[in-house]
C-alpha positions as CSV (number, residue, x, y, z in Angstrom):
1,M,35.9,-86.6,-20.0
2,A,32.6,-84.0,-19.6
3,Y,30.0,-84.8,-22.9
4,A,28.9,-81.1,-22.7
5,T,31.0,-77.9,-22.9
6,V,30.4,-75.2,-20.1
7,D,29.6,-72.9,-22.4
8,E,26.3,-75.0,-22.7
9,L,25.8,-75.4,-19.1
10,A,25.8,-71.6,-18.6
11,A,23.9,-71.4,-21.2
12,A,21.4,-73.8,-19.4
13,L,21.6,-72.0,-16.1
14,R,21.4,-68.4,-17.8
15,V,24.3,-66.8,-16.8
16,T,26.6,-65.6,-17.8
17,L,30.3,-67.9,-18.4
18,T,33.2,-65.9,-16.7
19,P,36.6,-66.7,-15.5
20,A,35.2,-66.9,-11.9
21,N,32.5,-69.4,-13.0
22,T,34.1,-71.6,-15.1
23,P,35.8,-74.0,-13.2
24,G,32.9,-74.1,-10.9
25,L,30.6,-74.6,-13.7
26,Q,33.1,-77.5,-15.1
27,A,33.5,-79.4,-12.1
28,C,29.8,-79.6,-12.4
29,L,29.6,-81.3,-15.2
30,D,33.0,-83.5,-15.2
31,A,30.9,-84.9,-11.7
32,A,28.2,-85.2,-14.1
33,A,30.1,-87.6,-16.9
34,I,31.5,-89.4,-13.8
35,E,28.1,-91.1,-13.1
36,I,27.2,-90.9,-16.8
37,D,30.8,-93.4,-17.2
38,D,29.5,-95.6,-14.3
39,A,26.3,-95.6,-15.5
40,I,26.8,-96.9,-18.8
41,D,29.8,-99.1,-16.9
42,R,31.6,-99.2,-21.2
43,A,33.8,-101.6,-21.6
44,E,37.7,-100.7,-21.4
45,D,38.1,-101.4,-25.5
46,S,34.5,-99.8,-25.9
47,P,34.6,-95.8,-27.3
48,V,32.1,-94.1,-26.6
49,D,29.8,-92.1,-28.9
50,T,31.0,-88.0,-27.5
51,S,28.9,-86.9,-30.5
52,S,26.0,-88.3,-29.1
53,A,22.6,-85.7,-28.1
54,L,22.0,-88.6,-24.8
55,L,25.0,-88.3,-23.4
56,N,25.5,-84.4,-23.8
57,R,21.5,-83.4,-23.2
58,V,22.2,-86.0,-19.9
59,N,25.4,-84.2,-18.6
60,L,24.1,-81.0,-19.4
61,L,21.2,-81.4,-16.7
62,R,22.3,-83.8,-14.7
63,G,25.5,-80.6,-14.4
64,V,22.5,-77.6,-13.6
65,E,21.8,-80.5,-11.4
66,W,24.9,-80.5,-9.7
67,A,25.4,-76.1,-10.0
68,K,22.2,-76.1,-8.1
69,S,22.7,-78.9,-4.7
70,N,24.2,-75.7,-3.0
71,D,21.0,-74.2,-2.9
72,A,19.4,-77.8,-1.9
73,A,22.3,-78.5,0.9
74,F,21.4,-82.1,3.3
75,G,19.3,-83.3,0.9
76,I,16.6,-79.9,1.8
77,V,14.8,-77.6,-0.6
78,G,12.4,-75.0,1.5
79,M,9.4,-73.7,0.4
80,A,7.6,-70.7,1.7
81,D,4.4,-72.5,0.4
82,T,4.5,-75.3,1.1
83,G,7.3,-75.9,3.8
84,A,10.6,-78.1,3.6
85,L,10.9,-80.8,0.5
86,Q,12.8,-83.2,1.2
87,T,14.5,-84.2,-2.6
88,P,14.9,-87.9,-3.8
89,R,17.6,-90.4,-2.0
90,D,19.4,-91.5,-6.2
91,G,18.8,-87.8,-7.5
92,F,20.7,-89.5,-10.9
93,Y,18.3,-92.3,-11.3
94,R,16.0,-90.8,-14.1
95,H,19.0,-89.5,-15.8
96,R,20.0,-93.8,-15.8
97,L,17.2,-94.6,-17.1
98,A,17.3,-93.0,-19.7
99,L,20.9,-93.8,-20.2
100,L,19.5,-97.8,-21.1
101,P,20.5,-96.9,-24.7
102,H,24.1,-96.4,-24.0
103,K,24.8,-99.0,-21.2
104,Q,27.3,-101.6,-22.8
105,R,27.1,-104.7,-19.5
106,F,24.7,-106.1,-18.0
107,G,24.8,-109.0,-15.2
108,V,26.0,-109.4,-12.0
109,A,29.8,-107.9,-11.8
């Protein structure tokens, strides 16, 4: 379950929400939510605060990254002034750090 809406993602991307782009935007939010759930490592019997502003913001920020990922195919972003720039290997790292207040389990598995 995503922590943001397609309306919020469309606004963050500065695009108009249409029936044609709604499934793709929802897929970006869902992919980001899967990453969030993995990062917070929630215990099965422990609910997640779905109203959390932090979860909403990370879902939106990562959703934007997923939506724009086609522009950086193979991890390369082409820039006319700087040449090709390689994207980070772990694009979720900074989001994982932001989610630490929601992380429920720590330790060695």
